[in-house]
Biopython code that builds the backbone (N, CA, C, O; Angstrom):
import numpy as np
from Bio.PDB.StructureBuilder import StructureBuilder

atoms = [
    (1, "UNK", "N", (-1.990, -11.034, -17.770)),
    (1, "UNK", "CA", (-2.177, -9.846, -17.312)),
    (1, "UNK", "C", (-0.639, -9.310, -17.321)),
    (1, "UNK", "O", (0.216, -9.902, -16.662)),
    (2, "UNK", "N", (-0.355, -8.251, -18.040)),
    (2, "UNK", "CA", (1.137, -7.800, -18.197)),
    (2, "UNK", "C", (1.529, -6.836, -16.866)),
    (2, "UNK", "O", (0.594, -6.417, -16.184)),
    (3, "UNK", "N", (2.768, -6.524, -16.540)),
    (3, "UNK", "CA", (3.068, -5.883, -15.385)),
    (3, "UNK", "C", (2.485, -4.314, -15.792)),
    (3, "UNK", "O", (2.048, -3.748, -14.791)),
    (4, "UNK", "N", (2.411, -3.709, -16.718)),
    (4, "UNK", "CA", (1.706, -2.763, -17.108)),
    (4, "UNK", "C", (0.381, -2.602, -16.537)),
    (4, "UNK", "O", (0.005, -1.706, -15.781)),
    (5, "UNK", "N", (-0.172, -3.426, -16.921)),
    (5, "UNK", "CA", (-1.836, -3.491, -16.648)),
    (5, "UNK", "C", (-2.180, -3.997, -14.901)),
    (5, "UNK", "O", (-3.280, -3.899, -14.358)),
    (6, "UNK", "N", (-1.235, -4.402, -14.428)),
    (6, "UNK", "CA", (-1.405, -5.070, -12.966)),
    (6, "UNK", "C", (-1.064, -3.900, -11.984)),
    (6, "UNK", "O", (-1.370, -3.899, -10.791)),
    (7, "UNK", "N", (-0.406, -2.926, -12.622)),
    (7, "UNK", "CA", (0.262, -1.990, -11.636)),
    (7, "UNK", "C", (1.564, -2.154, -11.076)),
    (7, "UNK", "O", (2.033, -1.324, -10.297)),
    (8, "UNK", "N", (2.064, -3.000, -11.369)),
    (8, "UNK", "CA", (3.632, -3.166, -10.867)),
    (8, "UNK", "C", (4.438, -2.738, -12.023)),
    (8, "UNK", "O", (4.053, -2.537, -13.175)),
    (9, "UNK", "N", (5.662, -2.629, -11.508)),
    (9, "UNK", "CA", (6.834, -1.897, -12.380)),
    (9, "UNK", "C", (7.108, -3.235, -13.496)),
    (9, "UNK", "O", (6.559, -4.337, -13.475)),
    (10, "UNK", "N", (7.897, -2.843, -14.226)),
    (10, "UNK", "CA", (8.380, -4.082, -15.219)),
    (10, "UNK", "C", (9.447, -4.862, -14.328)),
    (10, "UNK", "O", (9.599, -6.074, -14.482)),
    (11, "UNK", "N", (10.211, -4.113, -13.357)),
    (11, "UNK", "CA", (10.996, -4.940, -12.623)),
    (11, "UNK", "C", (10.185, -5.691, -11.522)),
    (11, "UNK", "O", (10.906, -6.125, -10.623)),
    (12, "UNK", "N", (9.044, -5.909, -11.405)),
    (12, "UNK", "CA", (8.403, -6.619, -10.275)),
    (12, "UNK", "C", (8.346, -5.633, -8.977)),
    (12, "UNK", "O", (7.946, -6.204, -7.963)),
    (13, "UNK", "N", (8.653, -4.340, -8.837)),
    (13, "UNK", "CA", (8.324, -3.829, -7.767)),
    (13, "UNK", "C", (7.014, -3.051, -7.854)),
    (13, "UNK", "O", (6.529, -2.659, -8.916)),
    (14, "UNK", "N", (6.555, -2.886, -6.809)),
    (14, "UNK", "CA", (5.386, -2.187, -6.292)),
    (14, "UNK", "C", (5.490, -0.873, -6.685)),
    (14, "UNK", "O", (6.627, -0.402, -6.712)),
    (15, "UNK", "N", (4.438, -0.082, -7.037)),
    (15, "UNK", "CA", (4.310, 1.390, -7.179)),
    (15, "UNK", "C", (4.568, 2.183, -5.672)),
    (15, "UNK", "O", (4.339, 1.717, -4.556)),
    (16, "UNK", "N", (4.960, 3.142, -5.916)),
    (16, "UNK", "CA", (5.160, 4.071, -4.710)),
    (16, "UNK", "C", (3.833, 4.687, -4.270)),
    (16, "UNK", "O", (3.072, 5.136, -5.128)),
    (17, "UNK", "N", (3.523, 4.730, -2.984)),
    (17, "UNK", "CA", (2.138, 5.604, -2.512)),
    (17, "UNK", "C", (2.522, 6.821, -3.202)),
    (17, "UNK", "O", (3.638, 7.088, -3.647)),
    (18, "UNK", "N", (1.239, 7.682, -3.246)),
    (18, "UNK", "CA", (1.167, 9.092, -3.709)),
    (18, "UNK", "C", (1.178, 9.892, -2.672)),
    (18, "UNK", "O", (1.558, 11.028, -2.954)),
    (19, "UNK", "N", (0.822, 9.666, -1.269)),
    (19, "UNK", "CA", (0.856, 10.553, -0.105)),
    (19, "UNK", "C", (0.981, 9.621, 0.959)),
    (19, "UNK", "O", (0.933, 8.394, 0.875)),
    (20, "UNK", "N", (1.197, 10.551, 2.297)),
    (20, "UNK", "CA", (1.411, 10.021, 3.536)),
    (20, "UNK", "C", (-0.151, 9.529, 3.999)),
    (20, "UNK", "O", (-1.042, 10.368, 4.132)),
    (21, "UNK", "N", (-0.340, 8.371, 4.183)),
    (21, "UNK", "CA", (-1.402, 7.998, 5.077)),
    (21, "UNK", "C", (-1.938, 8.593, 6.377)),
    (21, "UNK", "O", (-3.067, 8.401, 6.829)),
    (22, "UNK", "N", (-0.932, 9.374, 6.938)),
    (22, "UNK", "CA", (-1.287, 10.098, 8.144)),
    (22, "UNK", "C", (-1.493, 11.395, 7.920)),
    (22, "UNK", "O", (-2.566, 11.885, 8.274)),
    (23, "UNK", "N", (-0.611, 12.105, 7.361)),
    (23, "UNK", "CA", (-0.940, 13.799, 7.205)),
    (23, "UNK", "C", (-1.287, 14.261, 5.498)),
    (23, "UNK", "O", (-1.772, 15.334, 5.140)),
    (24, "UNK", "N", (-0.956, 13.327, 4.785)),
    (24, "UNK", "CA", (-1.417, 13.569, 3.435)),
    (24, "UNK", "C", (-0.204, 14.290, 2.373)),
    (24, "UNK", "O", (-0.218, 14.638, 1.193)),
    (25, "UNK", "N", (0.794, 14.304, 3.432)),
    (25, "UNK", "CA", (2.036, 15.137, 2.246)),
    (25, "UNK", "C", (2.538, 14.180, 1.209)),
    (25, "UNK", "O", (2.518, 12.962, 1.390)),
    (26, "UNK", "N", (3.047, 14.821, -0.021)),
    (26, "UNK", "CA", (3.092, 13.938, -1.072)),
    (26, "UNK", "C", (4.487, 13.605, -0.982)),
    (26, "UNK", "O", (4.731, 12.478, -1.414)),
    (27, "UNK", "N", (5.599, 14.329, -0.497)),
    (27, "UNK", "CA", (6.843, 13.861, -0.589)),
    (27, "UNK", "C", (7.268, 13.032, 0.430)),
    (27, "UNK", "O", (7.424, 13.372, 1.603)),
    (28, "UNK", "N", (7.476, 11.784, -0.109)),
    (28, "UNK", "CA", (7.816, 10.601, 0.779)),
    (28, "UNK", "C", (9.355, 10.025, 0.428)),
    (28, "UNK", "O", (9.893, 10.306, -0.643)),
    (29, "UNK", "N", (9.934, 9.281, 1.335)),
    (29, "UNK", "CA", (11.364, 8.966, 1.126)),
    (29, "UNK", "C", (11.429, 7.368, 1.343)),
    (29, "UNK", "O", (11.042, 6.859, 2.394)),
    (30, "UNK", "N", (11.921, 6.657, 0.326)),
    (30, "UNK", "CA", (12.016, 5.028, 0.599)),
    (30, "UNK", "C", (12.893, 4.984, 1.905)),
    (30, "UNK", "O", (13.670, 5.868, 2.267)),
    (31, "UNK", "N", (12.669, 3.972, 2.452)),
    (31, "UNK", "CA", (13.519, 3.582, 3.832)),
    (31, "UNK", "C", (14.246, 1.903, 3.030)),
    (31, "UNK", "O", (13.810, 1.191, 2.126)),
    (32, "UNK", "N", (15.327, 1.822, 3.784)),
    (32, "UNK", "CA", (15.739, 0.541, 3.471)),
    (32, "UNK", "C", (15.156, -0.763, 3.400)),
    (32, "UNK", "O", (15.504, -1.544, 2.514)),
    (33, "UNK", "N", (14.208, -1.096, 4.350)),
    (33, "UNK", "CA", (13.471, -1.922, 4.546)),
    (33, "UNK", "C", (12.520, -2.258, 3.085)),
    (33, "UNK", "O", (12.000, -1.187, 2.773)),
    (34, "UNK", "N", (12.229, -3.038, 2.375)),
    (34, "UNK", "CA", (11.432, -3.457, 1.394)),
    (34, "UNK", "C", (10.070, -2.911, 1.540)),
    (34, "UNK", "O", (9.546, -3.399, 2.542)),
    (35, "UNK", "N", (9.249, -2.032, 0.883)),
    (35, "UNK", "CA", (7.859, -1.406, 1.195)),
    (35, "UNK", "C", (7.750, -0.490, 2.032)),
    (35, "UNK", "O", (6.611, -0.101, 2.293)),
    (36, "UNK", "N", (8.777, 0.061, 2.631)),
    (36, "UNK", "CA", (8.501, 0.958, 3.828)),
    (36, "UNK", "C", (9.092, 2.451, 3.355)),
    (36, "UNK", "O", (10.078, 2.665, 2.650)),
    (37, "UNK", "N", (8.273, 3.314, 3.900)),
    (37, "UNK", "CA", (8.359, 4.732, 3.563)),
    (37, "UNK", "C", (8.537, 5.770, 4.639)),
    (37, "UNK", "O", (7.950, 5.545, 5.698)),
    (38, "UNK", "N", (9.117, 6.661, 4.559)),
    (38, "UNK", "CA", (9.121, 7.734, 5.546)),
    (38, "UNK", "C", (8.676, 9.041, 5.203)),
    (38, "UNK", "O", (8.924, 9.488, 4.083)),
    (39, "UNK", "N", (8.015, 9.730, 6.084)),
    (39, "UNK", "CA", (7.280, 11.025, 5.664)),
    (39, "UNK", "C", (8.070, 12.210, 6.317)),
    (39, "UNK", "O", (7.803, 12.379, 7.506)),
    (40, "UNK", "N", (9.091, 13.157, 5.710)),
    (40, "UNK", "CA", (9.749, 13.811, 6.459)),
    (40, "UNK", "C", (8.647, 15.113, 6.917)),
    (40, "UNK", "O", (9.204, 16.015, 7.543)),
    (41, "UNK", "N", (7.547, 15.246, 6.732)),
    (41, "UNK", "CA", (6.598, 16.144, 7.176)),
    (41, "UNK", "C", (6.183, 15.911, 8.620)),
    (41, "UNK", "O", (6.197, 16.811, 9.460)),
    (42, "UNK", "N", (5.758, 14.474, 8.905)),
    (42, "UNK", "CA", (5.127, 14.455, 10.057)),
    (42, "UNK", "C", (6.132, 13.444, 10.748)),
    (42, "UNK", "O", (5.917, 13.122, 11.917)),
    (43, "UNK", "N", (7.097, 12.993, 10.143)),
    (43, "UNK", "CA", (8.304, 12.502, 10.787)),
    (43, "UNK", "C", (7.778, 10.911, 11.258)),
    (43, "UNK", "O", (7.999, 10.437, 12.373)),
    (44, "UNK", "N", (7.281, 10.439, 10.516)),
    (44, "UNK", "CA", (6.397, 8.949, 10.607)),
    (44, "UNK", "C", (6.978, 8.022, 9.372)),
    (44, "UNK", "O", (7.207, 8.472, 8.249)),
    (45, "UNK", "N", (7.153, 6.807, 9.726)),
    (45, "UNK", "CA", (7.700, 5.765, 8.833)),
    (45, "UNK", "C", (6.365, 4.820, 8.875)),
    (45, "UNK", "O", (5.642, 4.705, 9.865)),
    (46, "UNK", "N", (6.179, 4.188, 7.663)),
    (46, "UNK", "CA", (5.166, 3.401, 7.579)),
    (46, "UNK", "C", (5.501, 1.978, 6.302)),
    (46, "UNK", "O", (6.381, 2.140, 5.457)),
    (47, "UNK", "N", (4.849, 0.950, 6.344)),
    (47, "UNK", "CA", (4.777, -0.030, 5.254)),
    (47, "UNK", "C", (3.396, 0.083, 4.764)),
    (47, "UNK", "O", (2.535, 0.680, 5.409)),
    (48, "UNK", "N", (3.142, -0.557, 3.478)),
    (48, "UNK", "CA", (2.138, -0.774, 3.054)),
    (48, "UNK", "C", (2.035, -2.193, 2.380)),
    (48, "UNK", "O", (2.912, -2.634, 1.637)),
    (49, "UNK", "N", (0.802, -2.914, 2.733)),
    (49, "UNK", "CA", (0.599, -4.316, 2.160)),
    (49, "UNK", "C", (-0.446, -4.403, 1.768)),
    (49, "UNK", "O", (-1.446, -4.033, 2.383)),
    (50, "UNK", "N", (-0.428, -5.004, 0.454)),
    (50, "UNK", "CA", (-1.576, -5.530, -0.186)),
    (50, "UNK", "C", (-2.508, -6.698, 0.390)),
    (50, "UNK", "O", (-1.902, -7.761, 0.261)),
    (51, "UNK", "N", (-3.595, -6.859, 0.901)),
    (51, "UNK", "CA", (-4.050, -7.893, 1.741)),
    (51, "UNK", "C", (-4.988, -8.832, 0.653)),
    (51, "UNK", "O", (-5.325, -9.969, 0.985)),
    (52, "UNK", "N", (-5.343, -8.311, -0.552)),
    (52, "UNK", "CA", (-6.174, -9.125, -1.323)),
    (52, "UNK", "C", (-7.369, -8.436, -1.973)),
    (52, "UNK", "O", (-7.525, -7.249, -1.686)),
    (53, "UNK", "N", (-8.200, -8.989, -2.775)),
    (53, "UNK", "CA", (-9.226, -8.290, -3.208)),
    (53, "UNK", "C", (-10.551, -9.040, -2.947)),
    (53, "UNK", "O", (-10.554, -10.235, -3.242)),
    (54, "UNK", "N", (-11.576, -8.551, -2.481)),
    (54, "UNK", "CA", (-12.803, -9.382, -2.216)),
    (54, "UNK", "C", (-13.166, -9.318, -0.718)),
    (54, "UNK", "O", (-12.641, -8.533, 0.071)),
    (55, "UNK", "N", (-14.172, -10.272, -0.386)),
    (55, "UNK", "CA", (-14.619, -10.437, 1.196)),
    (55, "UNK", "C", (-13.432, -11.477, 1.755)),
    (55, "UNK", "O", (-12.962, -12.403, 1.094)),
    (56, "UNK", "N", (-13.141, -11.201, 2.807)),
    (56, "UNK", "CA", (-12.061, -12.117, 3.481)),
    (56, "UNK", "C", (-12.513, -13.448, 3.861)),
    (56, "UNK", "O", (-13.685, -13.488, 4.234)),
    (57, "UNK", "N", (-11.867, -14.554, 3.857)),
    (57, "UNK", "CA", (-12.689, -15.809, 4.098)),
    (57, "UNK", "C", (-13.043, -16.103, 5.465)),
    (57, "UNK", "O", (-13.612, -17.160, 5.739)),
    (58, "UNK", "N", (-12.731, -15.193, 6.399)),
    (58, "UNK", "CA", (-13.345, -15.137, 7.832)),
    (58, "UNK", "C", (-14.146, -14.460, 8.041)),
    (58, "UNK", "O", (-14.485, -14.412, 9.223)),
    (59, "UNK", "N", (-14.924, -13.534, 7.012)),
    (59, "UNK", "CA", (-16.192, -12.758, 7.404)),
    (59, "UNK", "C", (-17.413, -13.704, 7.823)),
    (59, "UNK", "O", (-17.657, -14.833, 7.397)),
    (60, "UNK", "N", (-18.035, -13.041, 8.656)),
    (60, "UNK", "CA", (-19.187, -13.730, 9.080)),
    (60, "UNK", "C", (-20.257, -14.176, 7.958)),
    (60, "UNK", "O", (-20.429, -13.360, 7.052)),
    (61, "UNK", "N", (-20.821, -15.091, 7.922)),
    (61, "UNK", "CA", (-21.904, -15.620, 6.970)),
    (61, "UNK", "C", (-23.234, -15.584, 7.372)),
    (61, "UNK", "O", (-24.066, -16.353, 6.891)),
    (62, "UNK", "N", (-23.605, -14.420, 8.551)),
    (62, "UNK", "CA", (-24.846, -14.138, 8.818)),
    (62, "UNK", "C", (-25.839, -13.392, 7.952)),
    (62, "UNK", "O", (-25.551, -12.341, 7.380)),
    (63, "UNK", "N", (-26.865, -13.904, 7.891)),
    (63, "UNK", "CA", (-27.916, -13.266, 6.861)),
    (63, "UNK", "C", (-28.443, -11.777, 7.802)),
    (63, "UNK", "O", (-28.847, -11.768, 8.965)),
    (64, "UNK", "N", (-28.286, -10.653, 6.916)),
    (64, "UNK", "CA", (-28.816, -9.599, 7.553)),
    (64, "UNK", "C", (-30.492, -9.383, 7.785)),
    (64, "UNK", "O", (-31.272, -9.560, 6.849)),
    (65, "UNK", "N", (-30.854, -9.064, 8.855)),
    (65, "UNK", "CA", (-32.309, -9.026, 9.302)),
    (65, "UNK", "C", (-33.130, -7.999, 8.917)),
    (65, "UNK", "O", (-34.305, -7.977, 9.283)),
]
sb = StructureBuilder()
sb.init_structure("model")
sb.init_model(0)
sb.init_chain("A")
sb.init_seg("    ")
for serial, (resi, resn, name, xyz) in enumerate(atoms, 1):
    if name == "N":
        sb.init_residue(resn, " ", resi, " ")
    sb.init_atom(name, np.array(xyz, "f"), 0.0, 1.0, " ", f" {name:<3s}", serial, name[0])
structure = sb.get_structure()
């Protein structure tokens, strides 16, 4: 899988978020911490972290009735 098809940039950095998860504003500024962003509209800072794809291993194995 190439960097272009995986969503990562050629330098191995993750793509920037398109909007603030709190207010929806599209103007975001990167912070010094890796993966951290600042939204000047709602004055909030946040980080994004990819946890994985699929069902977590700790999910309940109960059968629905």
